[in-house]
N, CA, C and O of each residue as an XYZ file, in Angstrom:
912
protein
N      20.900    -54.192     57.115
C      20.397    -54.202     58.487
C      18.865    -54.070     58.478
O      18.308    -53.268     57.728
N      18.190    -54.872     59.328
C      16.721    -54.842     59.369
C      16.225    -53.526     59.935
O      16.818    -52.955     60.849
N      15.129    -53.063     59.372
C      14.542    -51.813     59.844
C      13.422    -52.096     60.823
O      12.693    -53.079     60.691
N      13.294    -51.215     61.810
C      12.205    -51.343     62.772
C      10.893    -50.942     62.090
O      10.768    -49.844     61.547
N       9.926    -51.851     62.132
C       8.627    -51.573     61.500
C       7.587    -51.180     62.557
O       6.606    -50.497     62.261
N       7.828    -51.630     63.799
C       6.994    -51.245     64.948
C       7.933    -50.822     66.072
O       8.829    -51.571     66.461
N       7.719    -49.621     66.587
C       8.555    -49.131     67.681
C       7.654    -48.643     68.815
O       6.833    -47.745     68.628
N       7.821    -49.246     69.988
C       6.979    -48.937     71.152
C       7.857    -48.294     72.218
O       8.839    -48.890     72.661
N       7.501    -47.071     72.633
C       8.334    -46.355     73.598
C       7.544    -45.955     74.840
O       6.721    -45.040     74.811
N       7.815    -46.655     75.912
C       7.307    -46.300     77.246
C       5.797    -46.060     77.264
O       5.331    -45.063     77.816
N       5.036    -46.972     76.661
C       3.581    -46.755     76.607
C       2.878    -47.234     77.871
O       3.275    -48.214     78.501
N       1.827    -46.511     78.212
C       0.915    -46.938     79.273
C      -0.499    -46.922     78.695
O      -0.774    -46.232     77.714
N      -1.382    -47.688     79.314
C      -2.797    -47.637     78.947
C      -3.626    -47.807     80.215
O      -3.509    -48.797     80.937
N      -4.466    -46.806     80.458
C      -5.353    -46.845     81.622
C      -6.786    -46.628     81.156
O      -7.029    -45.927     80.174
N      -7.725    -47.230     81.862
C      -9.153    -46.999     81.586
C      -9.845    -46.677     82.897
O      -9.383    -47.067     83.969
N     -10.955    -45.964     82.802
C     -11.751    -45.662     84.003
C     -12.812    -46.748     84.162
O     -13.608    -46.993     83.255
N     -12.812    -47.392     85.319
C     -13.789    -48.443     85.606
C     -14.400    -48.179     86.983
O     -13.703    -48.182     87.998
N     -15.722    -47.950     86.998
C     -16.419    -47.637     88.264
C     -15.738    -46.495     89.018
O     -15.490    -46.583     90.221
N     -15.441    -45.416     88.279
C     -14.790    -44.221     88.828
C     -13.357    -44.445     89.306
O     -12.738    -43.535     89.858
N     -12.827    -45.652     89.098
C     -11.424    -45.911     89.446
C     -10.594    -46.022     88.178
O     -11.060    -46.536     87.161
N      -9.359    -45.537     88.247
C      -8.469    -45.676     87.102
C      -7.788    -47.038     87.171
O      -7.113    -47.376     88.143
N      -7.992    -47.812     86.096
C      -7.416    -49.149     86.045
C      -6.245    -49.133     85.065
O      -6.415    -48.826     83.885
N      -5.067    -49.464     85.560
C      -3.867    -49.445     84.725
C      -3.694    -50.812     84.054
O      -3.482    -51.818     84.731
N      -3.785    -50.842     82.707
C      -3.691    -52.117     81.979
C      -2.271    -52.374     81.501
O      -1.766    -53.490     81.625
N      -1.618    -51.340     80.949
C      -0.232    -51.463     80.488
C       0.626    -50.422     81.194
O       0.200    -49.284     81.390
N       1.849    -50.822     81.576
C       2.686    -49.953     82.410
C       4.097    -49.827     81.846
O       4.931    -50.715     82.026
N       4.351    -48.722     81.166
C       5.721    -48.396     80.735
C       6.399    -49.454     79.877
O       7.482    -49.931     80.216
N       5.767    -49.821     78.769
C       6.306    -50.888     77.914
C       7.071    -50.299     76.729
O       6.620    -49.346     76.094
N       8.237    -50.883     76.445
C       9.048    -50.479     75.286
C       9.593    -51.720     74.586
O      10.062    -52.651     75.241
N       9.533    -51.734     73.264
C      10.201    -52.768     72.461
C      10.141    -52.354     70.987
O       9.372    -51.469     70.612
N      10.960    -53.006     70.160
C      10.940    -52.806     68.714
C      10.690    -54.140     68.027
O      11.099    -55.189     68.525
N      10.013    -54.097     66.874
C       9.863    -55.270     66.023
C      10.382    -54.885     64.648
O       9.968    -53.876     64.077
N      11.290    -55.696     64.122
C      11.899    -55.395     62.823
C      11.066    -55.927     61.666
O      10.274    -56.857     61.820
N      11.262    -55.322     60.519
C      10.571    -55.732     59.304
C      10.857    -57.210     59.013
O      12.010    -57.641     59.030
N       9.801    -57.974     58.749
C       9.958    -59.379     58.394
C      10.098    -60.331     59.572
O      10.206    -61.541     59.373
N      10.099    -59.809     60.794
C      10.203    -60.679     61.973
C       8.886    -61.384     62.266
O       7.816    -60.936     61.855
N       8.989    -62.498     62.985
C       7.798    -63.153     63.544
C       7.929    -63.105     65.062
O       8.917    -63.568     65.633
N       6.916    -62.535     65.701
C       6.967    -62.302     67.153
C       5.692    -62.834     67.804
O       4.586    -62.508     67.375
N       5.853    -63.646     68.832
C       4.714    -64.134     69.612
C       4.566    -63.279     70.860
O       5.558    -62.917     71.493
N       3.325    -62.956     71.214
C       3.041    -62.278     72.482
C       2.264    -63.267     73.340
O       1.170    -63.696     72.974
N       2.838    -63.625     74.481
C       2.218    -64.608     75.374
C       1.924    -63.976     76.727
O       2.405    -62.884     77.032
N       1.136    -64.666     77.529
C       0.810    -64.179     78.862
C      -0.523    -64.738     79.309
O      -1.310    -65.225     78.498
N      -0.769    -64.666     80.600
C      -2.015    -65.202     81.140
C      -3.195    -64.327     80.715
O      -3.013    -63.202     80.251
N      -4.386    -64.852     80.879
C      -5.593    -64.096     80.560
C      -5.643    -62.842     81.433
O      -5.429    -62.913     82.643
N      -5.928    -61.695     80.812
C      -5.991    -60.439     81.570
C      -4.654    -59.741     81.711
O      -4.557    -58.724     82.398
N      -3.604    -60.278     81.061
C      -2.269    -59.672     81.169
C      -2.118    -58.435     80.296
O      -1.151    -57.686     80.443
N      -3.080    -58.211     79.374
C      -3.031    -57.017     78.530
C      -2.654    -57.303     77.085
O      -2.355    -56.379     76.329
N      -2.663    -58.595     76.686
C      -2.212    -58.969     75.331
C      -3.105    -58.359     74.243
O      -2.606    -57.770     73.284
N      -4.422    -58.502     74.398
C      -5.330    -57.994     73.356
C      -5.318    -56.463     73.317
O      -5.442    -55.867     72.247
N      -5.168    -55.830     74.487
C      -5.040    -54.363     74.541
C      -3.793    -53.929     73.773
O      -3.825    -52.974     72.997
N      -2.702    -54.645     74.004
C      -1.448    -54.349     73.310
C      -1.627    -54.489     71.801
O      -1.152    -53.651     71.035
N      -2.309    -55.545     71.379
C      -2.532    -55.773     69.944
C      -3.322    -54.615     69.328
O      -2.984    -54.142     68.243
N      -4.370    -54.158     70.018
C      -5.181    -53.041     69.509
C      -4.360    -51.763     69.371
O      -4.545    -50.995     68.428
N      -3.451    -51.544     70.321
C      -2.597    -50.351     70.264
C      -1.588    -50.450     69.124
O      -1.365    -49.482     68.397
N      -0.980    -51.627     68.971
C       0.018    -51.809     67.915
C      -0.590    -51.607     66.534
O       0.064    -51.105     65.620
N      -1.854    -52.007     66.397
C      -2.530    -51.914     65.098
C      -3.169    -50.548     64.856
O      -3.763    -50.312     63.804
N      -3.042    -49.644     65.842
C      -3.622    -48.309     65.671
C      -5.128    -48.275     65.800
O      -5.772    -47.326     65.351
N      -5.703    -49.314     66.417
C      -7.156    -49.340     66.650
C      -7.509    -48.553     67.904
O      -8.659    -48.161     68.100
N      -6.508    -48.327     68.749
C      -6.682    -47.560     69.984
C      -5.374    -46.800     70.205
O      -4.356    -47.109     69.585
N      -5.411    -45.813     71.083
C      -4.218    -45.008     71.359
C      -3.758    -45.218     72.799
O      -4.588    -45.403     73.689
N      -2.442    -45.191     73.042
C      -1.957    -45.332     74.418
C      -2.300    -44.103     75.251
O      -2.511    -43.018     74.708
N      -2.356    -44.275     76.575
C      -2.595    -43.135     77.472
C      -1.369    -42.226     77.516
O      -1.497    -41.006     77.625
N      -0.190    -42.819     77.432
C       1.052    -42.038     77.332
C       2.087    -42.882     76.606
O       1.890    -44.078     76.396
N       3.202    -42.243     76.222
C       4.210    -42.929     75.428
C       3.849    -42.871     73.950
O       2.843    -42.264     73.582
N       4.659    -43.496     73.099
C       4.378    -43.420     71.660
C       4.603    -44.761     70.968
O       5.422    -45.577     71.391
N       3.847    -44.960     69.891
C       3.994    -46.135     69.037
C       4.193    -45.653     67.610
O       3.393    -44.883     67.080
N       5.269    -46.119     67.002
C       5.528    -45.809     65.599
C       5.277    -47.073     64.785
O       5.783    -48.148     65.106
N       4.491    -46.923     63.731
C       4.108    -48.043     62.882
C       4.440    -47.671     61.443
O       3.943    -46.670     60.926
N       5.279    -48.475     60.797
C       5.677    -48.200     59.411
C       6.239    -46.778     59.265
O       6.014    -46.105     58.260
N       6.972    -46.343     60.289
C       7.644    -45.046     60.230
C       6.806    -43.848     60.632
O       7.301    -42.721     60.627
N       5.524    -44.071     60.986
C       4.653    -42.954     61.388
C       4.195    -43.141     62.837
O       3.862    -44.249     63.258
N       4.185    -42.037     63.591
C       3.708    -42.091     64.970
C       2.180    -42.113     64.965
O       1.538    -41.197     64.452
N       1.611    -43.164     65.539
C       0.160    -43.391     65.446
C      -0.639    -42.224     66.025
O      -1.645    -41.809     65.451
N      -0.186    -41.699     67.163
C      -0.960    -40.635     67.829
C      -0.913    -39.311     67.066
O      -1.704    -38.411     67.348
N       0.010    -39.179     66.098
C       0.066    -37.962     65.274
C      -0.907    -38.026     64.095
O      -1.084    -37.043     63.376
N      -1.532    -39.179     63.903
C      -2.426    -39.360     62.756
C      -3.877    -39.232     63.201
O      -4.214    -39.559     64.339
N      -4.740    -38.754     62.295
C      -6.171    -38.732     62.631
C      -6.795    -40.086     62.276
O      -6.133    -40.952     61.704
N      -8.072    -40.256     62.620
C      -8.745    -41.542     62.404
C      -8.670    -41.984     60.945
O      -8.461    -43.160     60.645
N      -8.845    -41.016     60.047
C      -8.854    -41.333     58.609
C      -7.485    -41.825     58.141
O      -7.384    -42.774     57.363
N      -6.438    -41.163     58.628
C      -5.075    -41.561     58.244
C      -4.735    -42.954     58.794
O      -4.103    -43.766     58.117
N      -5.170    -43.211     60.038
C      -4.916    -44.537     60.621
C      -5.680    -45.615     59.859
O      -5.158    -46.702     59.613
N      -6.924    -45.303     59.488
C      -7.744    -46.269     58.732
C      -7.104    -46.560     57.373
O      -7.098    -47.705     56.920
N      -6.569    -45.529     56.726
C      -5.918    -45.690     55.417
C      -4.685    -46.591     55.550
O      -4.458    -47.471     54.720
N      -3.899    -46.363     56.595
C      -2.705    -47.175     56.813
C      -3.082    -48.642     57.047
O      -2.443    -49.547     56.511
N      -4.127    -48.867     57.853
C      -4.572    -50.244     58.106
C      -5.024    -50.906     56.811
O      -4.680    -52.054     56.532
N      -5.800    -50.165     56.025
C      -6.332    -50.700     54.772
C      -5.211    -51.069     53.798
O      -5.297    -52.078     53.097
N      -4.163    -50.249     53.759
C      -3.107    -50.436     52.765
C      -2.009    -51.411     53.198
O      -1.384    -52.052     52.353
N      -1.774    -51.525     54.495
C      -0.547    -52.210     54.921
C      -0.716    -53.277     55.991
O       0.241    -53.985     56.303
N      -1.918    -53.410     56.565
C      -2.062    -54.262     57.747
C      -3.177    -55.284     57.553
O      -4.245    -54.974     57.026
N      -2.899    -56.516     57.996
C      -3.917    -57.568     58.013
C      -4.242    -57.931     59.451
O      -3.383    -57.840     60.328
N      -5.484    -58.342     59.695
C      -5.923    -58.664     61.060
C      -6.628    -60.008     61.101
O      -7.379    -60.364     60.194
N      -6.372    -60.740     62.165
C      -7.219    -61.885     62.491
C      -7.527    -61.766     63.977
O      -6.644    -61.933     64.819
N      -8.793    -61.476     64.293
C      -9.189    -61.335     65.686
C      -9.992    -62.550     66.145
O     -10.535    -63.290     65.326
N     -10.060    -62.745     67.454
C     -10.750    -63.905     68.011
C     -12.228    -63.952     67.616
O     -12.792    -65.030     67.430
N     -12.850    -62.775     67.488
C     -14.285    -62.763     67.162
C     -14.544    -62.597     65.661
O     -15.653    -62.249     65.255
N     -13.526    -62.844     64.844
C     -13.593    -62.930     63.374
C     -13.948    -61.608     62.672
O     -13.292    -61.237     61.699
N     -14.987    -60.888     63.159
C     -15.421    -59.622     62.552
C     -15.779    -59.774     61.071
O     -15.507    -58.883     60.267
N     -16.387    -60.903     60.719
C     -16.899    -61.065     59.357
C     -18.190    -60.266     59.217
O     -18.910    -60.062     60.194
N     -18.480    -59.811     57.994
C     -19.727    -59.065     57.762
C     -20.843    -60.070     57.494
O     -20.778    -60.810     56.513
N     -21.877    -60.108     58.359
C     -22.888    -61.174     58.314
C     -23.645    -61.274     56.991
O     -24.062    -62.362     56.594
N     -23.824    -60.127     56.301
C     -24.626    -60.129     55.071
C     -23.820    -60.513     53.834
O     -24.378    -60.630     52.743
N     -22.505    -60.711     53.997
C     -21.649    -61.062     52.859
C     -21.258    -62.541     52.904
O     -21.065    -63.110     53.978
N     -21.145    -63.151     51.726
C     -20.704    -64.541     51.653
C     -19.225    -64.633     52.034
O     -18.542    -63.620     52.187
N     -18.751    -65.869     52.182
C     -17.325    -66.080     52.479
C     -16.463    -65.412     51.408
O     -15.490    -64.728     51.727
N     -16.820    -65.611     50.150
C     -16.058    -65.023     49.041
C     -16.076    -63.496     49.102
O     -15.044    -62.851     48.915
N     -17.243    -62.925     49.362
C     -17.364    -61.462     49.424
C     -16.589    -60.887     50.607
O     -15.998    -59.813     50.494
N     -16.585    -61.594     51.744
C     -15.813    -61.144     52.900
C     -14.323    -61.095     52.575
O     -13.608    -60.196     53.015
N     -13.866    -62.078     51.795
C     -12.434    -62.135     51.463
C     -12.061    -61.087     50.413
O     -10.961    -60.535     50.455
N     -12.967    -60.807     49.472
C     -12.635    -59.811     48.436
C     -12.766    -58.373     48.943
O     -12.222    -57.453     48.331
N     -13.475    -58.172     50.042
C     -13.743    -56.812     50.529
C     -12.480    -55.963     50.730
O     -12.462    -54.814     50.287
N     -11.417    -56.478     51.380
C     -10.227    -55.629     51.562
C      -9.636    -55.146     50.245
O      -9.092    -54.044     50.176
N      -9.737    -55.963     49.200
C      -9.197    -55.552     47.899
C     -10.037    -54.428     47.299
O      -9.503    -53.504     46.686
N     -11.358    -54.513     47.479
C     -12.235    -53.436     47.000
C     -11.955    -52.135     47.751
O     -11.923    -51.058     47.155
N     -11.754    -52.248     49.062
C     -11.473    -51.062     49.882
C     -10.152    -50.413     49.477
O      -9.962    -49.209     49.646
N      -9.253    -51.218     48.947
C      -7.966    -50.699     48.471
C      -8.080    -50.064     47.090
O      -7.145    -49.419     46.615
N      -9.231    -50.252     46.449
C      -9.415    -49.674     45.122
C      -9.178    -50.655     43.989
O      -9.161    -50.260     42.823
N      -8.990    -51.957     44.321
C      -8.849    -52.976     43.266
C     -10.249    -53.329     42.753
O     -10.992    -54.057     43.411
N     -10.594    -52.816     41.593
C     -11.973    -52.985     41.119
C     -12.127    -54.101     40.084
O     -13.210    -54.284     39.527
N     -11.048    -54.848     39.822
C     -11.131    -55.961     38.881
C     -11.770    -57.149     39.598
O     -11.091    -57.942     40.249
N     -13.099    -57.251     39.461
C     -13.856    -58.253     40.220
C     -13.392    -59.682     39.936
O     -13.297    -60.511     40.841
N     -13.109    -59.950     38.675
C     -12.696    -61.316     38.300
C     -11.375    -61.676     38.972
O     -11.220    -62.773     39.509
N     -10.425    -60.741     38.937
C      -9.119    -60.970     39.562
C      -9.264    -61.117     41.081
O      -8.657    -62.001     41.684
N     -10.070    -60.250     41.688
C     -10.309    -60.321     43.130
C     -10.877    -61.677     43.529
O     -10.449    -62.288     44.508
N     -11.857    -62.135     42.742
C     -12.507    -63.409     43.076
C     -11.566    -64.589     42.881
O     -11.607    -65.552     43.647
N     -10.716    -64.517     41.856
C      -9.735    -65.591     41.644
C      -8.786    -65.714     42.837
O      -8.521    -66.811     43.327
N      -8.276    -64.554     43.297
C      -7.373    -64.550     44.454
C      -8.077    -65.084     45.694
O      -7.517    -65.886     46.441
N      -9.326    -64.626     45.911
C     -10.088    -65.041     47.094
C     -10.381    -66.535     47.065
O     -10.255    -67.217     48.083
N     -10.775    -67.048     45.890
C     -11.076    -68.488     45.771
C      -9.832    -69.336     46.042
O      -9.908    -70.380     46.690
N      -8.680    -68.869     45.532
C      -7.428    -69.593     45.754
C      -7.118    -69.671     47.254
O      -6.744    -70.730     47.759
N      -7.274    -68.556     47.958
C      -7.001    -68.542     49.394
C      -8.006    -69.379     50.174
O      -7.636    -70.090     51.108
N      -9.270    -69.294     49.793
C     -10.287    -70.114     50.470
C      -9.993    -71.599     50.274
O     -10.211    -72.405     51.178
N      -9.494    -71.956     49.087
C      -9.103    -73.357     48.845
C      -7.920    -73.735     49.738
O      -7.875    -74.838     50.283
N      -6.957    -72.809     49.885
C      -5.770    -73.090     50.705
C      -6.121    -73.302     52.171
O      -5.444    -74.056     52.870
N      -7.176    -72.642     52.640
C      -7.577    -72.829     54.045
C      -8.673    -73.901     54.172
O      -9.300    -74.041     55.222
N      -8.890    -74.650     53.084
C      -9.800    -75.799     53.145
C     -11.269    -75.470     53.014
O     -12.111    -76.188     53.554
N     -11.600    -74.391     52.301
C     -13.006    -73.985     52.201
C     -13.535    -73.976     50.762
O     -14.469    -73.239     50.444
N     -12.936    -74.795     49.899
C     -13.494    -74.935     48.546
C     -14.927    -75.428     48.653
O     -15.225    -76.327     49.440
N     -15.817    -74.838     47.858
C     -17.220    -75.252     47.897
C     -18.046    -74.520     48.938
O     -19.260    -74.710     49.021
N     -17.385    -73.674     49.743
C     -18.109    -72.926     50.792
C     -18.152    -71.431     50.471
O     -18.560    -70.622     51.304
N     -17.730    -71.075     49.266
C     -17.574    -69.654     48.907
C     -18.872    -68.856     49.037
O     -18.840    -67.678     49.395
N     -20.011    -69.487     48.750
C     -21.284    -68.743     48.736
C     -22.007    -68.786     50.082
O     -23.112    -68.258     50.204
N     -21.400    -69.403     51.086
C     -22.036    -69.497     52.407
C     -21.874    -68.188     53.184
O     -20.825    -67.545     53.143
N     -22.927    -67.819     53.881
C     -22.863    -66.673     54.797
C     -22.194    -67.113     56.098
O     -22.166    -68.308     56.395
N     -21.646    -66.164     56.891
C     -21.013    -66.538     58.157
C     -21.900    -67.406     59.066
O     -21.408    -68.317     59.731
N     -23.210    -67.115     59.090
C     -24.106    -67.906     59.961
C     -24.234    -69.358     59.499
O     -24.673    -70.220     60.262
N     -23.853    -69.625     58.255
C     -23.920    -70.994     57.726
C     -22.591    -71.734     57.895
O     -22.438    -72.868     57.441
N     -21.644    -71.084     58.546
C     -20.323    -71.670     58.752
C     -20.079    -71.915     60.233
O     -20.586    -71.182     61.082
N     -19.307    -72.940     60.540
C     -18.931    -73.202     61.938
C     -17.924    -72.150     62.394
O     -17.400    -71.387     61.582
N     -17.662    -72.116     63.692
C     -16.683    -71.169     64.229
C     -15.315    -71.343     63.585
O     -14.647    -70.363     63.256
N     -14.897    -72.607     63.406
C     -13.603    -72.877     62.782
C     -13.558    -72.421     61.336
O     -12.538    -71.920     60.863
N     -14.694    -72.603     60.620
C     -14.758    -72.155     59.222
C     -14.731    -70.635     59.130
O     -14.095    -70.074     58.239
N     -15.422    -69.971     60.050
C     -15.389    -68.505     60.068
C     -13.968    -67.997     60.327
O     -13.528    -67.007     59.741
N     -13.263    -68.697     61.218
C     -11.873    -68.327     61.506
C     -11.022    -68.432     60.243
O     -10.151    -67.596     60.002
N     -11.280    -69.459     59.444
C     -10.505    -69.659     58.217
C     -10.837    -68.590     57.168
O      -9.958    -68.156     56.423
N     -12.103    -68.169     57.113
C     -12.475    -67.060     56.217
C     -11.718    -65.794     56.651
O     -11.185    -65.062     55.818
N     -11.682    -65.554     57.959
C     -10.989    -64.372     58.488
C      -9.502    -64.410     58.137
O      -8.906    -63.376     57.833
N      -8.907    -65.598     58.180
C      -7.497    -65.735     57.819
C      -7.280    -65.464     56.330
O      -6.337    -64.769     55.951
N      -8.166    -66.019     55.485
C      -8.052    -65.776     54.041
C      -8.184    -64.281     53.745
O      -7.469    -63.739     52.902
N      -9.106    -63.626     54.450
C      -9.305    -62.182     54.266
C      -8.054    -61.402     54.676
O      -7.690    -60.417     54.033
N      -7.404    -61.849     55.748
C      -6.184    -61.162     56.214
C      -5.027    -61.353     55.233
O      -4.196    -60.459     55.070
N      -4.972    -62.515     54.580
C      -3.871    -62.814     53.662
C      -4.019    -62.120     52.312
O      -3.026    -61.871     51.629
N      -5.262    -61.806     51.923
C      -5.543    -61.511     50.514
C      -4.827    -60.266     49.980
O      -4.505    -60.212     48.793
N      -4.577    -59.286     50.815
C      -3.919    -58.059     50.334
C      -2.396    -58.108     50.500
O      -1.704    -57.121     50.248
N      -1.878    -59.278     50.929
C      -0.433    -59.420     51.162
C       0.086    -58.262     52.026
O       0.935    -57.489     51.583
N      -0.424    -58.146     53.257
C      -0.076    -56.993     54.104
C       1.388    -56.990     54.527
O       2.052    -58.026     54.540
N       1.875    -55.797     54.873
C       3.248    -55.688     55.378
C       3.344    -56.248     56.799
O       4.358    -56.830     57.186
N       2.253    -56.056     57.574
C       2.210    -56.569     58.944
C       0.902    -57.344     59.109
O      -0.157    -56.883     58.683
N       0.982    -58.518     59.727
C      -0.225    -59.276     60.052
C      -0.317    -59.442     61.564
O       0.574    -60.016     62.192
N      -1.398    -58.937     62.137
C      -1.683    -59.125     63.564
C      -2.705    -60.243     63.704
O      -3.766    -60.198     63.081
N      -2.394    -61.239     64.515
C      -3.319    -62.365     64.691
C      -3.484    -62.664     66.180
O      -2.514    -62.944     66.884
N      -4.727    -62.599     66.640
C      -5.059    -62.856     68.051
C      -5.601    -64.273     68.159
O      -6.730    -64.548     67.753
N      -4.775    -65.184     68.718
C      -5.136    -66.606     68.832
C      -5.606    -67.166     67.477
O      -6.745    -67.621     67.365
N      -4.746    -67.137     66.451
C      -5.184    -67.507     65.102
C      -5.617    -68.955     64.945
O      -6.323    -69.284     63.991
N      -5.208    -69.831     65.864
C      -5.598    -71.242     65.741
C      -6.554    -71.664     66.852
O      -6.831    -72.850     67.027
N      -7.055    -70.683     67.599
C      -7.853    -70.981     68.790
C      -9.121    -71.782     68.563
O      -9.505    -72.571     69.426
N      -9.791    -71.602     67.414
C     -11.057    -72.282     67.166
C     -10.945    -73.407     66.143
O     -11.949    -73.864     65.597
N      -9.720    -73.847     65.890
C      -9.513    -74.800     64.795
C      -9.126    -76.186     65.308
O      -8.489    -76.328     66.352
N      -9.532    -77.212     64.541
C      -9.083    -78.564     64.873
C      -7.590    -78.659     64.547
O      -7.032    -77.798     63.866
N      -6.964    -79.718     65.044
C      -5.504    -79.834     64.974
C      -4.978    -79.796     63.535
O      -3.974    -79.145     63.249
N      -5.669    -80.501     62.636
C      -5.207    -80.581     61.247
C      -5.292    -79.207     60.563
O      -4.356    -78.769     59.894
N      -6.443    -78.541     60.750
C      -6.619    -77.222     60.132
C      -5.648    -76.212     60.751
O      -5.077    -75.380     60.046
N      -5.466    -76.292     62.073
C      -4.538    -75.384     62.763
C      -3.141    -75.503     62.167
O      -2.461    -74.498     61.957
N      -2.716    -76.732     61.894
C      -1.382    -76.961     61.316
C      -1.285    -76.290     59.937
O      -0.283    -75.650     59.620
N      -2.345    -76.445     59.121
C      -2.369    -75.830     57.786
C      -2.238    -74.309     57.895
O      -1.471    -73.686     57.162
N      -3.010    -73.718     58.833
C      -3.010    -72.260     59.007
C      -1.640    -71.768     59.462
O      -1.143    -70.754     58.973
N      -1.034    -72.490     60.398
C       0.291    -72.100     60.894
C       1.307    -72.115     59.747
O       2.125    -71.204     59.622
N       1.245    -73.161     58.908
C       2.176    -73.234     57.770
C       1.946    -72.061     56.818
O       2.904    -71.497     56.290
N       0.683    -71.692     56.595
C       0.363    -70.539     55.733
C       0.933    -69.245     56.311
O       1.506    -68.430     55.588
N       0.770    -69.066     57.618
C       1.265    -67.860     58.285
C       2.774    -67.718     58.094
O       3.272    -66.641     57.766
N       3.497    -68.827     58.307
C       4.951    -68.735     58.247
C       5.470    -68.728     56.808
O       6.552    -68.208     56.537
N       4.695    -69.307     55.889
C       5.058    -69.200     54.468
C       4.936    -67.743     54.024
O       5.774    -67.229     53.283
N       3.869    -67.090     54.497
C       3.641    -65.677     54.170
C       4.786    -64.822     54.734
O       5.278    -63.903     54.080
N       5.184    -65.144     55.937
C       6.284    -64.437     56.595
C       7.582    -64.599     55.793
O       8.327    -63.639     55.593
N       7.836    -65.820     55.344
C       9.093    -66.122     54.656
C       9.085    -65.619     53.207
O      10.040    -64.985     52.758
N       8.000    -65.909     52.484
C       7.977    -65.626     51.042
C       7.694    -64.152     50.733
O       8.252    -63.587     49.793
N       6.817    -63.536     51.541
C       6.431    -62.152     51.259
C       7.104    -61.155     52.193
O       6.968    -59.944     52.019
N       7.835    -61.670     53.193
C       8.483    -60.779     54.153
C       7.506    -60.089     55.081
O       7.817    -59.050     55.663
N       6.305    -60.677     55.219
C       5.285    -60.092     56.103
C       5.728    -60.220     57.556
O       6.133    -61.295     57.999
N       5.650    -59.121     58.289
C       5.941    -59.141     59.719
C       4.749    -59.759     60.438
O       3.619    -59.302     60.270
N       4.994    -60.793     61.237
C       3.913    -61.478     61.960
C       3.962    -61.110     63.434
O       5.015    -61.194     64.067
N       2.816    -60.702     63.981
C       2.707    -60.473     65.421
C       1.519    -61.316     65.894
O       0.369    -61.024     65.566
N       1.811    -62.362     66.665
C       0.787    -63.330     67.043
C       0.574    -63.339     68.558
O       1.526    -63.515     69.320
N      -0.659    -63.152     68.988
C      -1.009    -63.398     70.383
C      -1.407    -64.865     70.476
O      -2.293    -65.313     69.749
N      -0.765    -65.613     71.359
C      -1.079    -67.042     71.450
C      -0.860    -67.581     72.859
O      -0.033    -67.081     73.622
N      -1.638    -68.625     73.177
C      -1.404    -69.381     74.421
C      -0.594    -70.634     74.124
O      -0.187    -71.352     75.038
N      -0.362    -70.892     72.836
C       0.237    -72.148     72.404
C       1.764    -72.041     72.371
O       2.316    -71.356     71.509
N       2.457    -72.718     73.313
C       3.924    -72.606     73.352
C       4.593    -73.139     72.083
O       5.667    -72.671     71.704
N       3.956    -74.123     71.422
C       4.528    -74.681     70.187
C       4.496    -73.649     69.064
O       5.442    -73.534     68.285
N       3.389    -72.896     68.987
C       3.283    -71.837     67.982
C       4.300    -70.726     68.283
O       4.948    -70.201     67.378
N       4.425    -70.382     69.558
C       5.391    -69.344     69.962
C       6.817    -69.747     69.595
O       7.627    -68.906     69.206
N       7.116    -71.042     69.723
C       8.470    -71.526     69.392
C       8.805    -71.336     67.916
O       9.971    -71.182     67.550
N       7.766    -71.348     67.065
C       7.988    -71.156     65.624
C       8.396    -69.710     65.314
O       8.984    -69.434     64.268
N       8.080    -68.799     66.227
C       8.413    -67.386     66.021
C       9.866    -67.115     66.397
O      10.464    -67.843     67.190
N      10.416    -66.062     65.818
C      11.810    -65.720     66.096
C      11.991    -65.169     67.505
O      13.037    -65.351     68.127
N      10.954    -64.491     67.997
C      11.027    -63.901     69.341
C       9.701    -64.097     70.061
O       8.650    -64.233     69.435
N       9.771    -64.108     71.398
C       8.552    -64.163     72.206
C       8.596    -63.055     73.248
O       9.571    -62.923     73.989
N       7.529    -62.261     73.298
C       7.375    -61.246     74.339
C       6.341    -61.780     75.331
O       5.252    -62.199     74.938
N       6.689    -61.762     76.611
C       5.794    -62.291     77.640
C       5.209    -61.129     78.432
O       5.940    -60.299     78.974
N       3.869    -61.079     78.491
C       3.185    -60.037     79.242
C       2.719    -60.582     80.573
O       2.204    -61.697     80.664
N       2.907    -59.771     81.611
C       2.508    -60.178     82.954
C       2.169    -58.929     83.755
O       3.007    -58.044     83.929
N       0.932    -58.865     84.239
C       0.474    -57.745     85.073
C       0.784    -56.390     84.432
O       1.244    -55.461     85.096
N       0.520    -56.301     83.116
C       0.667    -55.019     82.424
C       2.075    -54.657     82.031
O       2.320    -53.564     81.520
N       3.018    -55.575     82.267
C       4.387    -55.327     81.857
C       4.819    -56.375     80.836
O       4.158    -57.399     80.668
N       5.925    -56.111     80.163
C       6.295    -56.947     79.026
C       7.797    -57.164     79.031
O       8.568    -56.216     79.179
N       8.208    -58.408     78.869
C       9.645    -58.642     78.750
C       9.927    -59.732     77.716
O       9.094    -60.599     77.452
N      11.108    -59.660     77.150
C      11.502    -60.627     76.124
C      11.809    -61.957     76.786
O      12.490    -62.012     77.809
N      11.290    -63.045     76.183
C      11.578    -64.369     76.708
C      12.985    -64.761     76.294
O      13.415    -64.499     75.171
N      13.692    -65.391     77.215
C      15.083    -65.790     76.926
C      15.103    -66.911     75.888
O      16.175    -67.384     75.511
């Protein structure tokens, strides 16, 4: 029987805006099992990116609880959450979050160094292989400013794949890519899901990408329901 790797129980998220309390998420509950692929869809402003940040332990809910890999996120301190992310979670965000002073190759090897993998030759071999898979052979020494938005997105994807995470969170992973590259990235995502058992959680506007996932959660006005 599949084990729940993400468990969300009655979470809310509110922020203060101009002295008013703005409710972003309202009483959401769901489970995601190990190895599942799940799409999160919804209109702009529905709370998808907020939900992603909470699931990844980058932020905490105002109430309710989220369990990730068997641990309740709100019971952990910043250091413990950072350690869990470093060891078990991969991210692809819309704004890439590449380090400007590092080359494409260095950006991809960084998660392995943070994990304590100090074999530079091995790290670089893995990074070069992934950069080739996302179509960036010959671009390894380029800084982010020397790469297009689509190329930066591909570096971010290679960086997310490199540690073979247990869970991969991707916010619009094909949003800045041309059709051919987007197809390659989607195949990589689902190969990773199938071959490594990586749990995929994808925020997307693309109904075709959502169809590739086993389940779709639809967010609307701060609430969430499973798509039939």
